[in-house]
N, C-alpha and C positions, 0 to 999 in steps of 0.2 A: 238460617240461624247461626251457623258456624261462621259464615263470612261476615255477618253483622257483628258478632263478638270479636272477630279478628280486626275488623275496622275500628271498633271501639278501643281495643288494646293498642293498636298502632297509634291512634290519636292520643291515648293516655301516655305513652312513652315518648311522644313527640319525635317520631321517626325521622322527621325532616331535619332534626338537629344533628343527625349523623354527619351532616356536611361539615361540622366543626372538626372532628377527629379523623374521619376516613381519608381525606386528602393528604393529611400528614402521615398516615400509615403508608400511603403510596410514595410519599416523598422519602421516607426512611428506606423503603424497599428499593427505590430507584438509585439511591446514592451509595448503596453497598458496593456495587460493581460498576457504577455509572452506566447502567444499561437496564432495559426493561426485563424483569424476571420472566421465567417461563409462565405459560398460561395456567399450568396447574398450580404453581405457587401463588399466582394472582387470585385464582379462584378460592383457594384455601385461606389466603390472607383476608379476602373480602368476607368470607363466611365467618372467620374468626372475629373480625371487627363487628359484624352483624350480631354475633352471639354475645360478645362483650358488651356492646352498647345496649342490647335488649335486656340482658341480665342486670346491668347496672341500673337502668331506669326503672325496670319493674320492681327490683329490690327496693329502690328508693321510694316508690309509690307504696309498697307494702309496709315498710318500716315507718313511713311518715303519714300513714293514712289517718291516724287520729288527729295529728297536727293539721293536716290538710283540711279535715272536716271543720275545724274551727276558724281557719283562715279564709276571709271573704274572697281572696284572690284565687284560692285553690279548692274551695268547697264544691265547685262544679265538676271536679275530676271524677273519673269513672268509679273508683272505690268508694269515696264518700257518698256518691249518689246511688250506689248499689247496682250500677250498670254491669259490673263484673264482680264476681265473688272472690274472697280471699283465696279460696282453694284454686280457682281458675288461674289467678295470677301466679300463685306458687307453681302450678304446673307449667305455665309459660316460662317462668324463671328457670325452672329445672331443665327444660328443653333447651333454653338458651345457653346455659352452662354446659350441657352435653355437647351442643354444637361447637362452643368455644374449645372445649377439651379435645374433641374429635378433630377439629381443624388444626389445633396446635400439634397434635400427634402426627399429622401428615405434613407438617411444615419442617420441624427439626426436633431433634431429641431435647435440646436445651429449652426450646419453646414449650415442649410438653412438661418438662421438669419444673418450669416456672409457672405452670398453670395454676397451682394452689396459691402462689403469691398474688397473681392477678385476681383470683376469687376473693382473697382476703382484703385486698385494697378496695375492690368494688363493694364488698359488704361493709367495710369499716366506714366508708365515706359518710353514709347516711346518719351515723351516730355522732359524728364529730361536732356538729353544731349544738349538741346538747351539753357540751362541756368546754368547747374551745372556739375561739374566733378564727382559728387556722383552717376552718372547713373549706375555705376558698382554695387554699393551696393544696389540700388533699384532693379536692375535685380536679384541680389542675394536674396533679400527679397522676390521677387515674386516666385523664385524657392524654397525658404525656407518654403513657405506656404505648400509645398508638405507633409513633415513629420508632420508639425504642424496641417494642415488641416485634415490629416488622423487620427491623435491622437484625435482631437476634434470630428471627424465623428464617431469614434469607442467608445470613452469614453463619449462623450456628455459634455465634460468640458475641460478646460485648465489645464496644470500641468507644474511644473518647468522643468522636463526632456524634455518635448516637446519643450519648449523654447530653451533649449540647442541644440536640434536637428535642430531647426530653425536657430539658430546662426551658427552652423557648416556648414549647406548647404549655408547659405547666404555668409559667408566669403570665402568658397571654390569656389563658382560660381563667386563672385566678383574678386577673385584672378586670376582665369584663364581668366576672361573677360578683365581684365587689359592687360594681355599678348596678347589676341586676338586683342584688340583695337590698338596695336602698328602698325598693318598692315595699319590702316587708319590714321596714325599720320599726314602725310602731307596733306591729303585731309581734315581732321577735322580742322587742323590749318588754312588752306586757307579759309574754309567755316565757320569759327567762331563757330564750334561745340566744346562742352566741353567734356574732358575726362581726366583721370589721366595722361596718356602720354603727352597730350597737356599741361596740367598744370605744370607737374614736369619734363618733359623730359623722354627719354627712360631709361637711367641707373637708375634713382631714382624710376621710375615706376616699374621696375623689383624688386627692393628692397621692395617697398610697396606691390607688389604681394606676395612676400615671407612672409611678416609679416601677410598679410591677411590669408595665408594658415597656419601659426602658430596658429592664433586665431581659425581657423576652427578645427584643430586637438585638441586644448584645449577644445573647446566646445563639441566635440565628446567624449573626455575623461571625461568631467564633466557629460555628460548624462549617461555614463556607471557607473560612481561612484555613482551618485544619485540613479540609479536603481539597484545597486549592481549586475551588470552583470558579466558573467563568462569569462573563458579563451578565448573562441572563439571570443567573441566581441572584447576583447583587442587585439587579434591577427589581427582582421580586421582593427582596427584603426592603428596598427603598419604597416600593409601592405599599408594602405592609405597614411601614412606619408612617407613611402619609395617611393611610386609612385610620390608623390608631390616633393620630393627631386630630383628624376630623371627628372621630368618635368622641374624643374628650371635649371638643368644642360644642358638641350637640347637647351635652349635659352640664348643668351648673347646679349649685346648691339651691338656687331660687327656682329653677325650671328643670324638672326631671321628666317632662312630658314626652321627650323624644328618646328616652332610654330604651324603648323597645326596638326602635330603628338601630340604635347603636349596638344593642345586644345581638340581634339576629342578622339583619341585612349586611351590616359592615363586616361582622366577624365571619359570616358565611362566605362573603366575597373574598375576604382575606385568605382563608384557607384554600379556596379554589385557585386563586391567583398564584399563591405560593407553589401549588402543584403545577400549574401551567408553566410558570417560569422555570421550575426545576426540570420539567420535561424538555423545554427548549434548551436548557443548558446541557442536558444529557445528550441530545441529538445534535446540537450545534454549539459545541464548546468554544467560547471565545475568551481566551486567557487574557487577563489584564494585569496579573501579577507574576 
């Protein structure tokens, strides 16, 4: 019974989507000292990310459960179907926040002091679409905390390159979330929910998504320039740019049928490849500037 409930919960929070933010947390951690952090730091960082991701998604499912029940795309989720109770999901959420706070405590003093800020951002995101089309950027900022938080956890301080990594992830996530939100265009408009597609229409939203991804690549380039990174990192950013160009070629105002491929497959691959190329750059730095 317990394992069945846990399986349902993991399916509800789409645990596989951790692939978006977790690799960038490792990127932030690697670039602090251009070396692999100690195994204890890596373990606590991974646990912190697991706690943050779990808390964010379960909170979103709790806060949006009434909206999800009305939306044909989401009505099959665990809470609308009664497969999990509200109390059960609140318990999982509390445990996830405890894991995040406990992990932050073991990483650095500043990371623990900023724990309430992370909680506030994760909580606030789910309400934004009720009053603002900027919900995509708020979601991006929540995911952008992955490299920024990892940097703070390892270094115990903020730094300009960490903010560029934050911006890169924020604009990248916001861009593909705009594309993803097109699936709910009619439902959101009918239920007075706010999004960039509802505010600007589908054709202009795809243009906005492209510009958000241009800003993302610019931020990743700025981080590399600030840190004087080598050839492999620049190749990683180039590959990321190519993947984003391909993503935008898959979706048009007339044909959104491949948006799912653009959302999960390409973006999951992008984050993993950025980590791989950053690891290569750390171990085999080849300076080109």
